[in-house]
LUMVOZA-67555 format. One record per residue: residue in one letter; x, y, z of N, C-alpha, C in turn. Coordinates in Angstrom, 1 decimal, decimal comma, padded with zeros to 4 digits, m for minus. Example, Ala and Ser with C-alpha at 12.3 -4.5 7.8 and 13.67 -1.06 7.14 Angstrom:
REM residues 2
<atom><aa>A</aa><n_px>013,2</n_px><n_py>m005,7</n_py><n_pz>007,8</n_pz><ca_px>012,3</ca_px><ca_py>m004,5</ca_py><ca_pz>007,8</ca_pz><c_px>013,2</c_px><c_py>m003,3</c_py><c_pz>007,8</c_pz></atom>
<atom><aa>S</aa><n_px>012,8</n_px><n_py>m002,2</n_py><n_pz>007,1</n_pz><ca_px>013,7</ca_px><ca_py>m001,1</ca_py><ca_pz>007,1</ca_pz><c_px>012,9</c_px><c_py>000,0</c_py><c_pz>007,9</c_pz></atom>
END
This chain:
REM residues 96
<atom><aa>M</aa><n_px>174,2</n_px><n_py>185,6</n_py><n_pz>114,5</n_pz><ca_px>173,0</ca_px><ca_py>186,3</ca_py><ca_pz>114,8</ca_pz><c_px>173,3</c_px><c_py>187,5</c_py><c_pz>115,7</c_pz></atom>
<atom><aa>N</aa><n_px>174,4</n_px><n_py>187,5</n_py><n_pz>116,4</n_pz><ca_px>174,9</ca_px><ca_py>188,6</ca_py><ca_pz>117,2</ca_pz><c_px>173,8</c_px><c_py>189,3</c_py><c_pz>118,0</c_pz></atom>
<atom><aa>G</aa><n_px>172,9</n_px><n_py>188,5</n_py><n_pz>118,7</n_pz><ca_px>171,9</ca_px><ca_py>189,1</ca_py><ca_pz>119,6</ca_pz><c_px>170,7</c_px><c_py>189,6</c_py><c_pz>119,0</c_pz></atom>
<atom><aa>S</aa><n_px>170,6</n_px><n_py>189,6</n_py><n_pz>117,7</n_pz><ca_px>169,4</ca_px><ca_py>190,1</ca_py><ca_pz>117,0</ca_pz><c_px>168,5</c_px><c_py>189,0</c_py><c_pz>116,7</c_pz></atom>
<atom><aa>I</aa><n_px>167,2</n_px><n_py>189,3</n_py><n_pz>116,5</n_pz><ca_px>166,2</ca_px><ca_py>188,2</ca_py><ca_pz>116,2</ca_pz><c_px>165,9</c_px><c_py>188,4</c_py><c_pz>114,7</c_pz></atom>
<atom><aa>P</aa><n_px>166,0</n_px><n_py>187,3</n_py><n_pz>113,9</n_pz><ca_px>165,6</ca_px><ca_py>187,4</ca_py><ca_pz>112,5</ca_pz><c_px>164,2</c_px><c_py>187,8</c_py><c_pz>112,4</c_pz></atom>
<atom><aa>N</aa><n_px>163,9</n_px><n_py>188,6</n_py><n_pz>111,4</n_pz><ca_px>162,5</ca_px><ca_py>189,1</ca_py><ca_pz>111,1</ca_pz><c_px>161,5</c_px><c_py>188,0</c_py><c_pz>111,0</c_pz></atom>
<atom><aa>D</aa><n_px>161,9</n_px><n_py>186,9</n_py><n_pz>110,3</n_pz><ca_px>160,9</ca_px><ca_py>185,9</ca_py><ca_pz>110,1</ca_pz><c_px>160,5</c_px><c_py>185,2</c_py><c_pz>111,4</c_pz></atom>
<atom><aa>L</aa><n_px>161,5</n_px><n_py>185,1</n_py><n_pz>112,3</n_pz><ca_px>161,2</ca_px><ca_py>184,5</ca_py><ca_pz>113,6</ca_pz><c_px>160,3</c_px><c_py>185,4</c_py><c_pz>114,4</c_pz></atom>
<atom><aa>L</aa><n_px>160,6</n_px><n_py>186,6</n_py><n_pz>114,4</n_pz><ca_px>159,8</ca_px><ca_py>187,6</ca_py><ca_pz>115,1</ca_pz><c_px>158,3</c_px><c_py>187,6</c_py><c_pz>114,5</c_pz></atom>
<atom><aa>M</aa><n_px>158,2</n_px><n_py>187,5</n_py><n_pz>113,2</n_pz><ca_px>156,9</ca_px><ca_py>187,5</ca_py><ca_pz>112,6</ca_pz><c_px>156,1</c_px><c_py>186,2</c_py><c_pz>113,0</c_pz></atom>
<atom><aa>R</aa><n_px>156,8</n_px><n_py>185,1</n_py><n_pz>113,1</n_pz><ca_px>156,2</ca_px><ca_py>183,9</ca_py><ca_pz>113,5</ca_pz><c_px>155,7</c_px><c_py>184,0</c_py><c_pz>114,9</c_pz></atom>
<atom><aa>F</aa><n_px>156,4</n_px><n_py>184,6</n_py><n_pz>115,8</n_pz><ca_px>156,0</ca_px><ca_py>184,8</ca_py><ca_pz>117,2</ca_pz><c_px>154,8</c_px><c_py>185,7</c_py><c_pz>117,2</c_pz></atom>
<atom><aa>L</aa><n_px>154,8</n_px><n_py>186,8</n_py><n_pz>116,5</n_pz><ca_px>153,7</ca_px><ca_py>187,7</ca_py><ca_pz>116,5</ca_pz><c_px>152,4</c_px><c_py>187,1</c_py><c_pz>115,9</c_pz></atom>
<atom><aa>Q</aa><n_px>152,5</n_px><n_py>186,1</n_py><n_pz>115,0</n_pz><ca_px>151,4</ca_px><ca_py>185,4</ca_py><ca_pz>114,4</ca_pz><c_px>150,9</c_px><c_py>184,2</c_py><c_pz>115,2</c_pz></atom>
<atom><aa>A</aa><n_px>151,7</n_px><n_py>183,9</n_py><n_pz>116,2</n_pz><ca_px>151,3</ca_px><ca_py>182,7</ca_py><ca_pz>117,1</ca_pz><c_px>150,0</c_px><c_py>183,0</c_py><c_pz>117,9</c_pz></atom>
<atom><aa>T</aa><n_px>149,3</n_px><n_py>181,9</n_py><n_pz>118,3</n_pz><ca_px>148,2</ca_px><ca_py>182,1</ca_py><ca_pz>119,1</ca_pz><c_px>148,6</c_px><c_py>182,6</c_py><c_pz>120,5</c_pz></atom>
<atom><aa>P</aa><n_px>147,7</n_px><n_py>183,2</n_py><n_pz>121,3</n_pz><ca_px>148,1</ca_px><ca_py>183,6</ca_py><ca_pz>122,6</ca_pz><c_px>148,7</c_px><c_py>182,5</c_py><c_pz>123,5</c_pz></atom>
<atom><aa>E</aa><n_px>148,1</n_px><n_py>181,3</n_py><n_pz>123,3</n_pz><ca_px>148,6</ca_px><ca_py>180,1</ca_py><ca_pz>124,0</ca_pz><c_px>150,0</c_px><c_py>179,8</c_py><c_pz>123,7</c_pz></atom>
<atom><aa>Q</aa><n_px>150,3</n_px><n_py>179,8</n_py><n_pz>122,4</n_pz><ca_px>151,6</ca_px><ca_py>179,5</ca_py><ca_pz>121,9</ca_pz><c_px>152,6</c_px><c_py>180,6</c_py><c_pz>122,4</c_pz></atom>
<atom><aa>Q</aa><n_px>152,2</n_px><n_py>181,9</n_py><n_pz>122,4</n_pz><ca_px>153,1</ca_px><ca_py>182,9</ca_py><ca_pz>122,9</ca_pz><c_px>153,4</c_px><c_py>182,7</c_py><c_pz>124,3</c_pz></atom>
<atom><aa>T</aa><n_px>152,4</n_px><n_py>182,3</n_py><n_pz>125,1</n_pz><ca_px>152,6</ca_px><ca_py>182,1</ca_py><ca_pz>126,5</ca_pz><c_px>153,5</c_px><c_py>181,0</c_py><c_pz>126,7</c_pz></atom>
<atom><aa>S</aa><n_px>153,4</n_px><n_py>179,9</n_py><n_pz>126,0</n_pz><ca_px>154,4</ca_px><ca_py>178,8</ca_py><ca_pz>126,1</ca_pz><c_px>155,8</c_px><c_py>179,2</c_py><c_pz>125,8</c_pz></atom>
<atom><aa>I</aa><n_px>155,9</n_px><n_py>180,0</n_py><n_pz>124,7</n_pz><ca_px>157,3</ca_px><ca_py>180,5</ca_py><ca_pz>124,3</ca_pz><c_px>157,8</c_px><c_py>181,4</c_py><c_pz>125,5</c_pz></atom>
<atom><aa>E</aa><n_px>157,0</n_px><n_py>182,3</n_py><n_pz>126,0</n_pz><ca_px>157,5</ca_px><ca_py>183,1</ca_py><ca_pz>127,1</ca_pz><c_px>157,9</c_px><c_py>182,3</c_py><c_pz>128,3</c_pz></atom>
<atom><aa>R</aa><n_px>157,1</n_px><n_py>181,2</n_py><n_pz>128,6</n_pz><ca_px>157,5</ca_px><ca_py>180,4</ca_py><ca_pz>129,8</ca_pz><c_px>158,9</c_px><c_py>179,7</c_py><c_pz>129,5</c_pz></atom>
<atom><aa>I</aa><n_px>159,1</n_px><n_py>179,2</n_py><n_pz>128,3</n_pz><ca_px>160,3</ca_px><ca_py>178,6</ca_py><ca_pz>128,0</ca_pz><c_px>161,5</c_px><c_py>179,6</c_py><c_pz>128,1</c_pz></atom>
<atom><aa>L</aa><n_px>161,3</n_px><n_py>180,8</n_py><n_pz>127,6</n_pz><ca_px>162,3</ca_px><ca_py>181,8</ca_py><ca_pz>127,7</ca_pz><c_px>162,6</c_px><c_py>182,2</c_py><c_pz>129,1</c_pz></atom>
<atom><aa>D</aa><n_px>161,6</n_px><n_py>182,1</n_py><n_pz>130,0</n_pz><ca_px>161,8</ca_px><ca_py>182,4</ca_py><ca_pz>131,4</ca_pz><c_px>162,4</c_px><c_py>181,2</c_py><c_pz>132,2</c_pz></atom>
<atom><aa>G</aa><n_px>162,6</n_px><n_py>180,1</n_py><n_pz>131,5</n_pz><ca_px>163,1</ca_px><ca_py>178,9</ca_py><ca_pz>132,1</ca_pz><c_px>162,1</c_px><c_py>178,1</c_py><c_pz>132,9</c_pz></atom>
<atom><aa>K</aa><n_px>160,8</n_px><n_py>178,3</n_py><n_pz>132,6</n_pz><ca_px>159,7</ca_px><ca_py>177,6</ca_py><ca_pz>133,3</ca_pz><c_px>159,0</c_px><c_py>176,7</c_py><c_pz>132,4</c_pz></atom>
<atom><aa>S</aa><n_px>159,7</n_px><n_py>176,0</n_py><n_pz>131,5</n_pz><ca_px>159,0</ca_px><ca_py>175,1</ca_py><ca_pz>130,6</ca_pz><c_px>158,3</c_px><c_py>174,0</c_py><c_pz>131,3</c_pz></atom>
<atom><aa>E</aa><n_px>157,2</n_px><n_py>173,6</n_py><n_pz>130,8</n_pz><ca_px>156,4</ca_px><ca_py>172,4</ca_py><ca_pz>131,4</ca_pz><c_px>156,7</c_px><c_py>171,2</c_py><c_pz>130,6</c_pz></atom>
<atom><aa>A</aa><n_px>156,6</n_px><n_py>170,0</n_py><n_pz>131,3</n_pz><ca_px>156,7</ca_px><ca_py>168,8</ca_py><ca_pz>130,5</ca_pz><c_px>155,5</c_px><c_py>168,7</c_py><c_pz>129,6</c_pz></atom>
<atom><aa>P</aa><n_px>155,7</n_px><n_py>168,1</n_py><n_pz>128,4</n_pz><ca_px>154,6</ca_px><ca_py>168,0</ca_py><ca_pz>127,5</ca_pz><c_px>153,6</c_px><c_py>167,0</c_py><c_pz>128,0</c_pz></atom>
<atom><aa>R</aa><n_px>152,3</n_px><n_py>167,4</n_py><n_pz>127,8</n_pz><ca_px>151,2</ca_px><ca_py>166,5</ca_py><ca_pz>128,2</ca_pz><c_px>151,1</c_px><c_py>165,3</c_py><c_pz>127,3</c_pz></atom>
<atom><aa>P</aa><n_px>150,8</n_px><n_py>164,2</n_py><n_pz>127,8</n_pz><ca_px>150,6</ca_px><ca_py>163,0</ca_py><ca_pz>126,9</ca_pz><c_px>149,4</c_px><c_py>163,2</c_py><c_pz>126,1</c_pz></atom>
<atom><aa>A</aa><n_px>149,4</n_px><n_py>162,7</n_py><n_pz>124,9</n_pz><ca_px>148,2</ca_px><ca_py>162,8</ca_py><ca_pz>124,1</ca_pz><c_px>147,1</c_px><c_py>161,9</c_py><c_pz>124,7</c_pz></atom>
<atom><aa>P</aa><n_px>145,8</n_px><n_py>162,4</n_py><n_pz>124,6</n_pz><ca_px>144,7</ca_px><ca_py>161,6</ca_py><ca_pz>125,1</ca_pz><c_px>144,6</c_px><c_py>160,3</c_py><c_pz>124,4</c_pz></atom>
<atom><aa>T</aa><n_px>144,3</n_px><n_py>159,3</n_py><n_pz>125,2</n_pz><ca_px>144,1</ca_px><ca_py>158,0</ca_py><ca_pz>124,5</ca_pz><c_px>142,6</c_px><c_py>157,6</c_py><c_pz>124,8</c_pz></atom>
<atom><aa>G</aa><n_px>142,1</n_px><n_py>156,9</n_py><n_pz>123,9</n_pz><ca_px>140,7</ca_px><ca_py>156,4</ca_py><ca_pz>124,0</ca_pz><c_px>139,8</c_px><c_py>157,4</c_py><c_pz>123,3</c_pz></atom>
<atom><aa>P</aa><n_px>138,5</n_px><n_py>157,2</n_py><n_pz>123,4</n_pz><ca_px>137,5</ca_px><ca_py>158,0</ca_py><ca_pz>122,7</ca_pz><c_px>137,4</c_px><c_py>159,4</c_py><c_pz>123,3</c_pz></atom>
<atom><aa>L</aa><n_px>137,1</n_px><n_py>160,4</n_py><n_pz>122,5</n_pz><ca_px>137,0</ca_px><ca_py>161,8</ca_py><ca_pz>122,9</ca_pz><c_px>135,7</c_px><c_py>162,0</c_py><c_pz>123,7</c_pz></atom>
<atom><aa>M</aa><n_px>134,7</n_px><n_py>161,3</n_py><n_pz>123,4</n_pz><ca_px>133,4</ca_px><ca_py>161,3</ca_py><ca_pz>124,1</ca_pz><c_px>133,2</c_px><c_py>160,0</c_py><c_pz>124,8</c_pz></atom>
<atom><aa>M</aa><n_px>132,7</n_px><n_py>160,1</n_py><n_pz>126,0</n_pz><ca_px>132,5</ca_px><ca_py>158,9</ca_py><ca_pz>126,8</ca_pz><c_px>131,1</c_px><c_py>158,7</c_py><c_pz>127,2</c_pz></atom>
<atom><aa>M</aa><n_px>130,6</n_px><n_py>157,5</n_py><n_pz>127,2</n_pz><ca_px>129,3</ca_px><ca_py>157,2</ca_py><ca_pz>127,8</ca_pz><c_px>129,4</c_px><c_py>157,4</c_py><c_pz>129,3</c_pz></atom>
<atom><aa>M</aa><n_px>128,2</n_px><n_py>157,7</n_py><n_pz>129,9</n_pz><ca_px>128,2</ca_px><ca_py>157,9</ca_py><ca_pz>131,4</ca_pz><c_px>128,8</c_px><c_py>156,8</c_py><c_pz>132,2</c_pz></atom>
<atom><aa>G</aa><n_px>128,5</n_px><n_py>155,5</n_py><n_pz>131,7</n_pz><ca_px>129,0</ca_px><ca_py>154,4</ca_py><ca_pz>132,5</ca_pz><c_px>130,5</c_px><c_py>154,3</c_py><c_pz>132,4</c_pz></atom>
<atom><aa>D</aa><n_px>131,0</n_px><n_py>154,6</n_py><n_pz>131,2</n_pz><ca_px>132,5</ca_px><ca_py>154,5</ca_py><ca_pz>131,0</ca_pz><c_px>133,2</c_px><c_py>155,6</c_py><c_pz>131,8</c_pz></atom>
<atom><aa>A</aa><n_px>132,6</n_px><n_py>156,8</n_py><n_pz>131,9</n_pz><ca_px>133,1</ca_px><ca_py>157,9</ca_py><ca_pz>132,7</ca_pz><c_px>133,1</c_px><c_py>157,5</c_py><c_pz>134,2</c_pz></atom>
<atom><aa>A</aa><n_px>132,0</n_px><n_py>156,8</n_py><n_pz>134,6</n_pz><ca_px>131,9</ca_px><ca_py>156,4</ca_py><ca_pz>136,0</ca_pz><c_px>133,0</c_px><c_py>155,4</c_py><c_pz>136,3</c_pz></atom>
<atom><aa>K</aa><n_px>133,2</n_px><n_py>154,4</n_py><n_pz>135,4</n_pz><ca_px>134,3</ca_px><ca_py>153,5</ca_py><ca_pz>135,6</ca_pz><c_px>135,6</c_px><c_py>154,1</c_py><c_pz>135,7</c_pz></atom>
<atom><aa>L</aa><n_px>135,9</n_px><n_py>155,1</n_py><n_pz>134,9</n_pz><ca_px>137,2</ca_px><ca_py>155,8</ca_py><ca_pz>134,9</ca_pz><c_px>137,4</c_px><c_py>156,5</c_py><c_pz>136,2</c_pz></atom>
<atom><aa>L</aa><n_px>136,3</n_px><n_py>157,1</n_py><n_pz>136,7</n_pz><ca_px>136,5</ca_px><ca_py>157,8</ca_py><ca_pz>138,0</ca_pz><c_px>136,3</c_px><c_py>157,0</c_py><c_pz>139,2</c_pz></atom>
<atom><aa>G</aa><n_px>135,8</n_px><n_py>155,8</n_py><n_pz>139,0</n_pz><ca_px>135,5</ca_px><ca_py>154,9</ca_py><ca_pz>140,1</ca_pz><c_px>134,3</c_px><c_py>155,3</c_py><c_pz>140,9</c_pz></atom>
<atom><aa>V</aa><n_px>133,3</n_px><n_py>155,8</n_py><n_pz>140,2</n_pz><ca_px>132,1</ca_px><ca_py>156,2</ca_py><ca_pz>140,9</ca_pz><c_px>130,9</c_px><c_py>155,5</c_py><c_pz>140,1</c_pz></atom>
<atom><aa>S</aa><n_px>129,7</n_px><n_py>155,8</n_py><n_pz>140,6</n_pz><ca_px>128,5</ca_px><ca_py>155,2</ca_py><ca_pz>140,0</ca_pz><c_px>128,0</c_px><c_py>156,2</c_py><c_pz>138,9</c_pz></atom>
<atom><aa>R</aa><n_px>127,1</n_px><n_py>155,7</n_py><n_pz>138,0</n_pz><ca_px>126,6</ca_px><ca_py>156,5</ca_py><ca_pz>136,9</ca_pz><c_px>125,8</c_px><c_py>157,6</c_py><c_pz>137,6</c_pz></atom>
<atom><aa>A</aa><n_px>125,1</n_px><n_py>157,3</n_py><n_pz>138,7</n_pz><ca_px>124,3</ca_px><ca_py>158,4</ca_py><ca_pz>139,4</ca_pz><c_px>125,2</c_px><c_py>159,5</c_py><c_pz>139,8</c_pz></atom>
<atom><aa>T</aa><n_px>126,4</n_px><n_py>159,2</n_py><n_pz>140,2</n_pz><ca_px>127,3</ca_px><ca_py>160,3</ca_py><ca_pz>140,6</ca_pz><c_px>127,7</c_px><c_py>161,1</c_py><c_pz>139,4</c_pz></atom>
<atom><aa>I</aa><n_px>127,9</n_px><n_py>160,5</n_py><n_pz>138,3</n_pz><ca_px>128,3</ca_px><ca_py>161,2</ca_py><ca_pz>137,1</ca_pz><c_px>127,1</c_px><c_py>162,2</c_py><c_pz>136,8</c_pz></atom>
<atom><aa>W</aa><n_px>125,9</n_px><n_py>161,8</n_py><n_pz>136,9</n_pz><ca_px>124,7</ca_px><ca_py>162,6</ca_py><ca_pz>136,6</ca_pz><c_px>124,7</c_px><c_py>163,7</c_py><c_pz>137,6</c_pz></atom>
<atom><aa>R</aa><n_px>125,0</n_px><n_py>163,5</n_py><n_pz>138,9</n_pz><ca_px>125,0</ca_px><ca_py>164,5</ca_py><ca_pz>139,9</ca_pz><c_px>126,1</c_px><c_py>165,5</c_py><c_pz>139,6</c_pz></atom>
<atom><aa>M</aa><n_px>127,2</n_px><n_py>165,1</n_py><n_pz>139,1</n_pz><ca_px>128,3</ca_px><ca_py>166,0</ca_py><ca_pz>138,7</ca_pz><c_px>127,9</c_px><c_py>166,9</c_py><c_pz>137,5</c_pz></atom>
<atom><aa>V</aa><n_px>127,1</n_px><n_py>166,3</n_py><n_pz>136,6</n_pz><ca_px>126,5</ca_px><ca_py>167,1</ca_py><ca_pz>135,5</ca_pz><c_px>125,6</c_px><c_py>168,2</c_py><c_pz>136,1</c_pz></atom>
<atom><aa>K</aa><n_px>124,7</n_px><n_py>167,7</n_py><n_pz>137,0</n_pz><ca_px>123,7</ca_px><ca_py>168,7</ca_py><ca_pz>137,6</ca_pz><c_px>124,4</c_px><c_py>169,8</c_py><c_pz>138,3</c_pz></atom>
<atom><aa>L</aa><n_px>125,6</n_px><n_py>169,5</n_py><n_pz>139,0</n_pz><ca_px>126,3</ca_px><ca_py>170,5</ca_py><ca_pz>139,8</ca_pz><c_px>127,2</c_px><c_py>171,4</c_py><c_pz>138,9</c_pz></atom>
<atom><aa>G</aa><n_px>127,3</n_px><n_py>171,0</n_py><n_pz>137,6</n_pz><ca_px>128,1</ca_px><ca_py>171,8</ca_py><ca_pz>136,7</ca_pz><c_px>129,6</c_px><c_py>171,4</c_py><c_pz>136,7</c_pz></atom>
<atom><aa>K</aa><n_px>130,0</n_px><n_py>170,3</n_py><n_pz>137,3</n_pz><ca_px>131,3</ca_px><ca_py>169,8</ca_py><ca_pz>137,3</ca_pz><c_px>131,7</c_px><c_py>169,1</c_py><c_pz>136,0</c_pz></atom>
<atom><aa>L</aa><n_px>130,7</n_px><n_py>168,5</n_py><n_pz>135,3</n_pz><ca_px>130,8</ca_px><ca_py>167,9</ca_py><ca_pz>134,0</ca_pz><c_px>129,8</c_px><c_py>168,5</c_py><c_pz>133,1</c_pz></atom>
<atom><aa>E</aa><n_px>130,1</n_px><n_py>168,6</n_py><n_pz>131,8</n_pz><ca_px>129,1</ca_px><ca_py>169,1</ca_py><ca_pz>130,9</ca_pz><c_px>128,6</c_px><c_py>167,9</c_py><c_pz>130,0</c_pz></atom>
<atom><aa>R</aa><n_px>127,3</n_px><n_py>167,7</n_py><n_pz>129,9</n_pz><ca_px>126,8</ca_px><ca_py>166,7</ca_py><ca_pz>129,1</ca_pz><c_px>126,7</c_px><c_py>167,2</c_py><c_pz>127,6</c_pz></atom>
<atom><aa>V</aa><n_px>126,9</n_px><n_py>166,3</n_py><n_pz>126,7</n_pz><ca_px>126,8</ca_px><ca_py>166,7</ca_py><ca_pz>125,3</ca_pz><c_px>125,7</c_px><c_py>165,7</c_py><c_pz>124,7</c_pz></atom>
<atom><aa>E</aa><n_px>124,7</n_px><n_py>166,3</n_py><n_pz>124,1</n_pz><ca_px>123,6</ca_px><ca_py>165,5</ca_py><ca_pz>123,5</ca_pz><c_px>124,1</c_px><c_py>165,2</c_py><c_pz>122,1</c_pz></atom>
<atom><aa>I</aa><n_px>124,3</n_px><n_py>163,9</n_py><n_pz>121,8</n_pz><ca_px>124,8</ca_px><ca_py>163,5</ca_py><ca_pz>120,5</ca_pz><c_px>123,6</c_px><c_py>163,1</c_py><c_pz>119,6</c_pz></atom>
<atom><aa>L</aa><n_px>122,6</n_px><n_py>162,6</n_py><n_pz>120,2</n_pz><ca_px>121,3</ca_px><ca_py>162,3</ca_py><ca_pz>119,5</ca_pz><c_px>120,2</c_px><c_py>162,6</c_py><c_pz>120,5</c_pz></atom>
<atom><aa>P</aa><n_px>119,0</n_px><n_py>162,8</n_py><n_pz>120,1</n_pz><ca_px>117,9</ca_px><ca_py>163,2</ca_py><ca_pz>121,0</ca_pz><c_px>117,9</c_px><c_py>162,1</c_py><c_pz>122,2</c_pz></atom>
<atom><aa>G</aa><n_px>118,1</n_px><n_py>162,6</n_py><n_pz>123,4</n_pz><ca_px>118,0</ca_px><ca_py>161,7</ca_py><ca_pz>124,6</ca_pz><c_px>119,3</c_px><c_py>160,9</c_py><c_pz>124,8</c_pz></atom>
<atom><aa>T</aa><n_px>120,3</n_px><n_py>161,1</n_py><n_pz>124,0</n_pz><ca_px>121,6</ca_px><ca_py>160,3</ca_py><ca_pz>124,2</ca_pz><c_px>122,7</c_px><c_py>161,3</c_py><c_pz>124,5</c_pz></atom>
<atom><aa>F</aa><n_px>123,3</n_px><n_py>161,1</n_py><n_pz>125,6</n_pz><ca_px>124,3</ca_px><ca_py>162,0</ca_py><ca_pz>126,1</ca_pz><c_px>125,7</c_px><c_py>161,4</c_py><c_pz>126,3</c_pz></atom>
<atom><aa>R</aa><n_px>126,7</n_px><n_py>162,2</n_py><n_pz>126,2</n_pz><ca_px>128,1</ca_px><ca_py>161,8</ca_py><ca_pz>126,4</ca_pz><c_px>128,7</c_px><c_py>162,9</c_py><c_pz>127,2</c_pz></atom>
<atom><aa>V</aa><n_px>129,9</n_px><n_py>162,6</n_py><n_pz>127,8</n_pz><ca_px>130,7</ca_px><ca_py>163,6</ca_py><ca_pz>128,4</ca_pz><c_px>132,1</c_px><c_py>163,6</c_py><c_pz>127,7</c_pz></atom>
<atom><aa>R</aa><n_px>132,7</n_px><n_py>164,7</n_py><n_pz>127,7</n_pz><ca_px>134,1</ca_px><ca_py>164,8</ca_py><ca_pz>127,1</ca_pz><c_px>135,1</c_px><c_py>164,1</c_py><c_pz>128,0</c_pz></atom>
<atom><aa>R</aa><n_px>135,9</n_px><n_py>163,3</n_py><n_pz>127,3</n_pz><ca_px>137,0</ca_px><ca_py>162,7</ca_py><ca_pz>128,1</ca_pz><c_px>137,9</c_px><c_py>163,7</c_py><c_pz>128,8</c_pz></atom>
<atom><aa>T</aa><n_px>138,2</n_px><n_py>164,8</n_py><n_pz>128,1</n_pz><ca_px>139,1</ca_px><ca_py>165,8</ca_py><ca_pz>128,7</ca_pz><c_px>138,5</c_px><c_py>166,4</c_py><c_pz>130,0</c_pz></atom>
<atom><aa>D</aa><n_px>137,1</n_px><n_py>166,5</n_py><n_pz>130,0</n_pz><ca_px>136,4</ca_px><ca_py>167,1</ca_py><ca_pz>131,2</ca_pz><c_px>136,5</c_px><c_py>166,1</c_py><c_pz>132,3</c_pz></atom>
<atom><aa>V</aa><n_px>136,4</n_px><n_py>164,8</n_py><n_pz>132,0</n_pz><ca_px>136,4</ca_px><ca_py>163,7</ca_py><ca_pz>133,0</ca_pz><c_px>137,9</c_px><c_py>163,7</c_py><c_pz>133,6</c_pz></atom>
<atom><aa>E</aa><n_px>138,9</n_px><n_py>163,8</n_py><n_pz>132,7</n_pz><ca_px>140,3</ca_px><ca_py>163,8</ca_py><ca_pz>133,2</ca_pz><c_px>140,6</c_px><c_py>165,0</c_py><c_pz>134,0</c_pz></atom>
<atom><aa>A</aa><n_px>139,9</n_px><n_py>166,1</n_py><n_pz>133,7</n_pz><ca_px>140,2</ca_px><ca_py>167,4</ca_py><ca_pz>134,4</ca_pz><c_px>139,6</c_px><c_py>167,2</c_py><c_pz>135,8</c_pz></atom>
<atom><aa>V</aa><n_px>138,5</n_px><n_py>166,5</n_py><n_pz>136,0</n_pz><ca_px>138,0</ca_px><ca_py>166,2</ca_py><ca_pz>137,4</ca_pz><c_px>139,0</c_px><c_py>165,5</c_py><c_pz>138,2</c_pz></atom>
<atom><aa>V</aa><n_px>139,7</n_px><n_py>164,5</n_py><n_pz>137,6</n_pz><ca_px>140,7</ca_px><ca_py>163,8</ca_py><ca_pz>138,3</ca_pz><c_px>141,9</c_px><c_py>164,7</c_py><c_pz>138,6</c_pz></atom>
<atom><aa>G</aa><n_px>142,3</n_px><n_py>165,5</n_py><n_pz>137,7</n_pz><ca_px>143,4</ca_px><ca_py>166,5</ca_py><ca_pz>137,9</ca_pz><c_px>143,1</c_px><c_py>167,4</c_py><c_pz>139,1</c_pz></atom>
<atom><aa>K</aa><n_px>141,8</n_px><n_py>167,9</n_py><n_pz>139,2</n_pz><ca_px>141,5</ca_px><ca_py>168,8</ca_py><ca_pz>140,3</ca_pz><c_px>141,5</c_px><c_py>168,1</c_py><c_pz>141,6</c_pz></atom>
<atom><aa>A</aa><n_px>141,1</n_px><n_py>166,8</n_py><n_pz>141,6</n_pz><ca_px>141,1</ca_px><ca_py>166,0</ca_py><ca_pz>142,8</ca_pz><c_px>142,5</c_px><c_py>165,8</c_py><c_pz>143,3</c_pz></atom>
<atom><aa>E</aa><n_px>143,5</n_px><n_py>165,6</n_py><n_pz>142,4</n_pz><ca_px>144,9</ca_px><ca_py>165,3</ca_py><ca_pz>142,7</ca_pz><c_px>145,6</c_px><c_py>166,6</c_py><c_pz>143,2</c_pz></atom>
<atom><aa>G</aa><n_px>145,2</n_px><n_py>167,7</n_py><n_pz>142,6</n_pz><ca_px>145,9</ca_px><ca_py>169,0</ca_py><ca_pz>142,9</ca_pz><c_px>145,4</c_px><c_py>169,8</c_py><c_pz>144,0</c_pz></atom>
END
């Protein structure tokens, strides 16, 4: 390869999403991150399940929704869920 980048590799980089390009740049800079584990469990959680996961009451989950810390998703009229990734992000913010 003698220091040059093959055209097909360059084209793949240019066609990558901005997130993928950022990841590639971080790797090239020696700042690669450990891969995140794939989420386990349902993608949408009932309020009670989210409360159990966070160790809080359902009322606290609803307060978090009201404050904008969690987003409710209406799956049927009057039936709401929260995204598991949003609930896990709350935990991540609390730890960091």
